[in-house]
Biopython code that builds the backbone (N, CA, C, O; Angstrom):
import numpy as np
from Bio.PDB.StructureBuilder import StructureBuilder

atoms = [
    (1, "PRO", "N", (199.013, 11.643, -26.400)),
    (1, "PRO", "CA", (199.015, 12.130, -25.017)),
    (1, "PRO", "C", (197.994, 11.394, -24.165)),
    (1, "PRO", "O", (196.979, 10.902, -24.657)),
    (2, "THR", "N", (198.289, 11.336, -22.901)),
    (2, "THR", "CA", (197.358, 10.745, -21.944)),
    (2, "THR", "C", (196.908, 11.839, -20.990)),
    (2, "THR", "O", (196.823, 13.002, -21.385)),
    (3, "ALA", "N", (196.620, 11.493, -19.758)),
    (3, "ALA", "CA", (196.171, 12.497, -18.785)),
    (3, "ALA", "C", (197.251, 13.560, -18.604)),
    (3, "ALA", "O", (198.398, 13.249, -18.281)),
    (4, "SER", "N", (196.877, 14.790, -18.812)),
    (4, "SER", "CA", (197.835, 15.895, -18.701)),
    (4, "SER", "C", (198.085, 16.251, -17.241)),
    (4, "SER", "O", (197.211, 16.094, -16.388)),
    (5, "MET", "N", (199.271, 16.725, -16.975)),
    (5, "MET", "CA", (199.656, 17.137, -15.631)),
    (5, "MET", "C", (199.491, 18.640, -15.475)),
    (5, "MET", "O", (199.190, 19.340, -16.442)),
    (6, "ILE", "N", (199.687, 19.129, -14.271)),
    (6, "ILE", "CA", (199.635, 20.565, -14.006)),
    (6, "ILE", "C", (200.923, 21.184, -14.533)),
    (6, "ILE", "O", (202.003, 20.861, -14.037)),
    (7, "PRO", "N", (200.836, 22.070, -15.530)),
    (7, "PRO", "CA", (202.034, 22.589, -16.194)),
    (7, "PRO", "C", (203.018, 23.295, -15.265)),
    (7, "PRO", "O", (204.226, 23.097, -15.397)),
    (8, "ASN", "N", (202.540, 24.108, -14.335)),
    (8, "ASN", "CA", (203.456, 24.900, -13.511)),
    (8, "ASN", "C", (204.435, 24.048, -12.716)),
    (8, "ASN", "O", (205.571, 24.463, -12.487)),
    (9, "VAL", "N", (204.012, 22.872, -12.298)),
    (9, "VAL", "CA", (204.915, 21.981, -11.567)),
    (9, "VAL", "C", (206.123, 21.645, -12.437)),
    (9, "VAL", "O", (207.254, 21.630, -11.951)),
    (10, "TYR", "N", (205.892, 21.381, -13.702)),
    (10, "TYR", "CA", (206.975, 21.042, -14.624)),
    (10, "TYR", "C", (207.726, 22.284, -15.090)),
    (10, "TYR", "O", (208.948, 22.252, -15.240)),
    (11, "PHE", "N", (206.998, 23.382, -15.319)),
    (11, "PHE", "CA", (207.651, 24.625, -15.731)),
    (11, "PHE", "C", (208.662, 25.074, -14.684)),
    (11, "PHE", "O", (209.722, 25.594, -15.033)),
    (12, "ASN", "N", (208.349, 24.883, -13.414)),
    (12, "ASN", "CA", (209.275, 25.254, -12.337)),
    (12, "ASN", "C", (210.534, 24.401, -12.334)),
    (12, "ASN", "O", (211.521, 24.762, -11.693)),
    (13, "ARG", "N", (210.516, 23.282, -13.035)),
    (13, "ARG", "CA", (211.660, 22.367, -13.076)),
    (13, "ARG", "C", (212.344, 22.350, -14.440)),
    (13, "ARG", "O", (213.099, 21.427, -14.748)),
    (14, "GLY", "N", (212.081, 23.371, -15.259)),
    (14, "GLY", "CA", (212.808, 23.504, -16.515)),
    (14, "GLY", "C", (212.083, 23.089, -17.775)),
    (14, "GLY", "O", (212.613, 23.277, -18.870)),
    (15, "VAL", "N", (210.889, 22.532, -17.661)),
    (15, "VAL", "CA", (210.124, 22.168, -18.854)),
    (15, "VAL", "C", (209.523, 23.439, -19.446)),
    (15, "VAL", "O", (209.014, 24.279, -18.705)),
    (16, "ASP", "N", (209.574, 23.594, -20.757)),
    (16, "ASP", "CA", (209.062, 24.799, -21.416)),
    (16, "ASP", "C", (207.751, 24.592, -22.165)),
    (16, "ASP", "O", (207.080, 25.567, -22.503)),
    (17, "LEU", "N", (207.370, 23.334, -22.432)),
    (17, "LEU", "CA", (206.180, 23.064, -23.225)),
    (17, "LEU", "C", (205.574, 21.740, -22.789)),
    (17, "LEU", "O", (206.294, 20.769, -22.556)),
    (18, "MET", "N", (204.250, 21.697, -22.679)),
    (18, "MET", "CA", (203.529, 20.452, -22.395)),
    (18, "MET", "C", (202.339, 20.367, -23.334)),
    (18, "MET", "O", (201.768, 21.392, -23.708)),
    (19, "ALA", "N", (201.965, 19.165, -23.715)),
    (19, "ALA", "CA", (200.816, 18.972, -24.598)),
    (19, "ALA", "C", (199.905, 17.900, -24.023)),
    (19, "ALA", "O", (200.339, 17.041, -23.255)),
    (20, "GLY", "N", (198.649, 17.964, -24.403)),
    (20, "GLY", "CA", (197.675, 16.993, -23.936)),
    (20, "GLY", "C", (196.435, 17.024, -24.815)),
    (20, "GLY", "O", (196.456, 17.548, -25.929)),
    (21, "VAL", "N", (195.355, 16.452, -24.294)),
    (21, "VAL", "CA", (194.098, 16.368, -25.028)),
    (21, "VAL", "C", (192.980, 16.885, -24.138)),
    (21, "VAL", "O", (192.923, 16.566, -22.950)),
    (22, "GLN", "N", (192.094, 17.684, -24.718)),
    (22, "GLN", "CA", (190.900, 18.138, -24.016)),
    (22, "GLN", "C", (189.697, 17.489, -24.685)),
    (22, "GLN", "O", (189.480, 17.652, -25.886)),
    (23, "ILE", "N", (188.917, 16.750, -23.900)),
    (23, "ILE", "CA", (187.714, 16.110, -24.418)),
    (23, "ILE", "C", (186.608, 17.155, -24.479)),
    (23, "ILE", "O", (186.334, 17.828, -23.486)),
    (24, "THR", "N", (185.972, 17.294, -25.635)),
    (24, "THR", "CA", (184.924, 18.296, -25.817)),
    (24, "THR", "C", (183.520, 17.691, -25.826)),
    (24, "THR", "O", (182.534, 18.417, -25.699)),
    (25, "ASN", "N", (183.424, 16.376, -25.976)),
    (25, "ASN", "CA", (182.128, 15.698, -25.965)),
    (25, "ASN", "C", (182.337, 14.302, -25.390)),
    (25, "ASN", "O", (182.696, 13.375, -26.116)),
    (26, "SER", "N", (182.112, 14.153, -24.089)),
    (26, "SER", "CA", (182.428, 12.887, -23.416)),
    (26, "SER", "C", (181.524, 11.743, -23.868)),
    (26, "SER", "O", (181.988, 10.606, -23.953)),
    (27, "ASP", "N", (180.256, 12.004, -24.158)),
    (27, "ASP", "CA", (179.368, 10.938, -24.624)),
    (27, "ASP", "C", (179.842, 10.374, -25.961)),
    (27, "ASP", "O", (179.871, 9.158, -26.152)),
    (28, "GLN", "N", (180.210, 11.249, -26.874)),
    (28, "GLN", "CA", (180.726, 10.812, -28.176)),
    (28, "GLN", "C", (182.041, 10.051, -27.996)),
    (28, "GLN", "O", (182.273, 9.048, -28.671)),
    (29, "MET", "N", (182.897, 10.520, -27.095)),
    (29, "MET", "CA", (184.163, 9.844, -26.838)),
    (29, "MET", "C", (183.922, 8.410, -26.378)),
    (29, "MET", "O", (184.568, 7.483, -26.867)),
    (30, "LEU", "N", (182.990, 8.223, -25.436)),
    (30, "LEU", "CA", (182.702, 6.875, -24.944)),
    (30, "LEU", "C", (182.171, 5.974, -26.054)),
    (30, "LEU", "O", (182.541, 4.802, -26.123)),
    (31, "ARG", "N", (181.318, 6.498, -26.914)),
    (31, "ARG", "CA", (180.801, 5.699, -28.037)),
    (31, "ARG", "C", (181.933, 5.244, -28.960)),
    (31, "ARG", "O", (181.975, 4.087, -29.380)),
    (32, "ILE", "N", (182.828, 6.144, -29.266)),
    (32, "ILE", "CA", (183.951, 5.803, -30.148)),
    (32, "ILE", "C", (184.831, 4.742, -29.505)),
    (32, "ILE", "O", (185.234, 3.787, -30.167)),
    (33, "LEU", "N", (185.132, 4.901, -28.224)),
    (33, "LEU", "CA", (185.982, 3.926, -27.540)),
    (33, "LEU", "C", (185.290, 2.574, -27.404)),
    (33, "LEU", "O", (185.939, 1.536, -27.532)),
    (34, "GLU", "N", (183.990, 2.570, -27.148)),
    (34, "GLU", "CA", (183.241, 1.309, -27.070)),
    (34, "GLU", "C", (183.277, 0.550, -28.390)),
    (34, "GLU", "O", (183.217, -0.679, -28.411)),
    (35, "GLU", "N", (183.374, 1.286, -29.485)),
    (35, "GLU", "CA", (183.418, 0.671, -30.812)),
    (35, "GLU", "C", (184.840, 0.337, -31.253)),
    (35, "GLU", "O", (185.058, -0.065, -32.396)),
    (36, "GLY", "N", (185.810, 0.502, -30.349)),
    (36, "GLY", "CA", (187.186, 0.139, -30.661)),
    (36, "GLY", "C", (188.003, 1.253, -31.280)),
    (36, "GLY", "O", (189.093, 1.005, -31.796)),
    (37, "GLY", "N", (187.500, 2.469, -31.239)),
    (37, "GLY", "CA", (188.228, 3.603, -31.806)),
    (37, "GLY", "C", (189.442, 3.966, -30.968)),
    (37, "GLY", "O", (189.589, 3.512, -29.833)),
    (38, "SER", "N", (190.296, 4.778, -31.533)),
    (38, "SER", "CA", (191.511, 5.219, -30.839)),
    (38, "SER", "C", (191.566, 6.743, -30.829)),
    (38, "SER", "O", (190.629, 7.409, -31.268)),
    (39, "GLY", "N", (192.657, 7.281, -30.330)),
    (39, "GLY", "CA", (192.835, 8.724, -30.258)),
    (39, "GLY", "C", (192.653, 9.413, -31.595)),
    (39, "GLY", "O", (192.130, 10.525, -31.654)),
    (40, "TYR", "N", (193.075, 8.768, -32.662)),
    (40, "TYR", "CA", (192.954, 9.374, -33.989)),
    (40, "TYR", "C", (191.492, 9.616, -34.361)),
    (40, "TYR", "O", (191.176, 10.592, -35.041)),
    (41, "HIS", "N", (190.611, 8.738, -33.920)),
    (41, "HIS", "CA", (189.188, 8.896, -34.212)),
    (41, "HIS", "C", (188.563, 10.014, -33.377)),
    (41, "HIS", "O", (187.568, 10.611, -33.787)),
    (42, "LEU", "N", (189.133, 10.296, -32.229)),
    (42, "LEU", "CA", (188.569, 11.310, -31.337)),
    (42, "LEU", "C", (188.794, 12.724, -31.848)),
    (42, "LEU", "O", (187.939, 13.590, -31.663)),
    (43, "TYR", "N", (189.932, 12.972, -32.488)),
    (43, "TYR", "CA", (190.310, 14.343, -32.837)),
    (43, "TYR", "C", (189.356, 15.012, -33.814)),
    (43, "TYR", "O", (189.247, 16.238, -33.810)),
    (44, "ASN", "N", (188.679, 14.270, -34.628)),
    (44, "ASN", "CA", (187.758, 14.877, -35.594)),
    (44, "ASN", "C", (186.371, 15.131, -35.025)),
    (44, "ASN", "O", (185.587, 15.871, -35.620)),
    (45, "THR", "N", (186.051, 14.524, -33.872)),
    (45, "THR", "CA", (184.670, 14.591, -33.400)),
    (45, "THR", "C", (184.491, 15.094, -31.976)),
    (45, "THR", "O", (183.522, 15.803, -31.700)),
    (46, "CYS", "N", (185.389, 14.751, -31.065)),
    (46, "CYS", "CA", (185.089, 15.036, -29.658)),
    (46, "CYS", "C", (186.305, 15.387, -28.810)),
    (46, "CYS", "O", (186.215, 15.375, -27.582)),
    (47, "ALA", "N", (187.421, 15.695, -29.422)),
    (47, "ALA", "CA", (188.616, 16.048, -28.655)),
    (47, "ALA", "C", (189.476, 17.016, -29.459)),
    (47, "ALA", "O", (189.406, 17.074, -30.687)),
    (48, "GLU", "N", (190.281, 17.766, -28.733)),
    (48, "GLU", "CA", (191.231, 18.656, -29.403)),
    (48, "GLU", "C", (192.554, 18.620, -28.656)),
    (48, "GLU", "O", (192.600, 18.459, -27.436)),
    (49, "LYS", "N", (193.613, 18.771, -29.408)),
    (49, "LYS", "CA", (194.943, 18.816, -28.819)),
    (49, "LYS", "C", (195.157, 20.192, -28.204)),
    (49, "LYS", "O", (194.760, 21.207, -28.775)),
    (50, "VAL", "N", (195.787, 20.216, -27.036)),
    (50, "VAL", "CA", (196.091, 21.488, -26.371)),
    (50, "VAL", "C", (197.576, 21.527, -26.034)),
    (50, "VAL", "O", (198.193, 20.493, -25.779)),
    (51, "THR", "N", (198.137, 22.723, -26.034)),
    (51, "THR", "CA", (199.550, 22.909, -25.720)),
    (51, "THR", "C", (199.684, 24.029, -24.702)),
    (51, "THR", "O", (199.068, 25.087, -24.835)),
    (52, "PHE", "N", (200.494, 23.781, -23.689)),
    (52, "PHE", "CA", (200.808, 24.792, -22.681)),
    (52, "PHE", "C", (202.261, 25.189, -22.879)),
    (52, "PHE", "O", (203.148, 24.334, -22.866)),
    (53, "VAL", "N", (202.510, 26.478, -23.060)),
    (53, "VAL", "CA", (203.854, 26.976, -23.319)),
    (53, "VAL", "C", (204.243, 27.941, -22.212)),
    (53, "VAL", "O", (203.491, 28.854, -21.873)),
    (54, "LYS", "N", (205.424, 27.726, -21.655)),
    (54, "LYS", "CA", (205.942, 28.648, -20.647)),
    (54, "LYS", "C", (206.336, 29.943, -21.355)),
    (54, "LYS", "O", (207.191, 29.931, -22.240)),
    (55, "THR", "N", (205.718, 31.055, -20.972)),
    (55, "THR", "CA", (205.960, 32.318, -21.665)),
    (55, "THR", "C", (206.763, 33.306, -20.841)),
    (55, "THR", "O", (207.249, 34.308, -21.367)),
    (56, "ARG", "N", (206.906, 33.030, -19.554)),
    (56, "ARG", "CA", (207.672, 33.945, -18.700)),
    (56, "ARG", "C", (208.246, 33.142, -17.540)),
    (56, "ARG", "O", (207.732, 32.069, -17.226)),
    (57, "PRO", "N", (209.289, 33.632, -16.904)),
    (57, "PRO", "CA", (209.843, 32.925, -15.745)),
    (57, "PRO", "C", (208.823, 32.839, -14.622)),
    (57, "PRO", "O", (208.081, 33.790, -14.373)),
    (58, "LEU", "N", (208.788, 31.693, -13.942)),
    (58, "LEU", "CA", (207.874, 31.517, -12.806)),
    (58, "LEU", "C", (208.570, 31.818, -11.504)),
    (58, "LEU", "O", (207.958, 31.724, -10.440)),
]
sb = StructureBuilder()
sb.init_structure("model")
sb.init_model(0)
sb.init_chain("A")
sb.init_seg("    ")
for serial, (resi, resn, name, xyz) in enumerate(atoms, 1):
    if name == "N":
        sb.init_residue(resn, " ", resi, " ")
    sb.init_atom(name, np.array(xyz, "f"), 0.0, 1.0, " ", f" {name:<3s}", serial, name[0])
structure = sb.get_structure()
């Protein structure tokens, strides 16, 4: 995932689920990226996957 969008805009157009990444430690993220790391390296140290699910009609 890349930059996540505002879910309600998509939910109003028929999308039921969106996923993205939330950075939990930006300094650590920058260090990993400076060293050539990728998304896989971020998930164990400074990021978590997030999911937005449409649970009711908007």
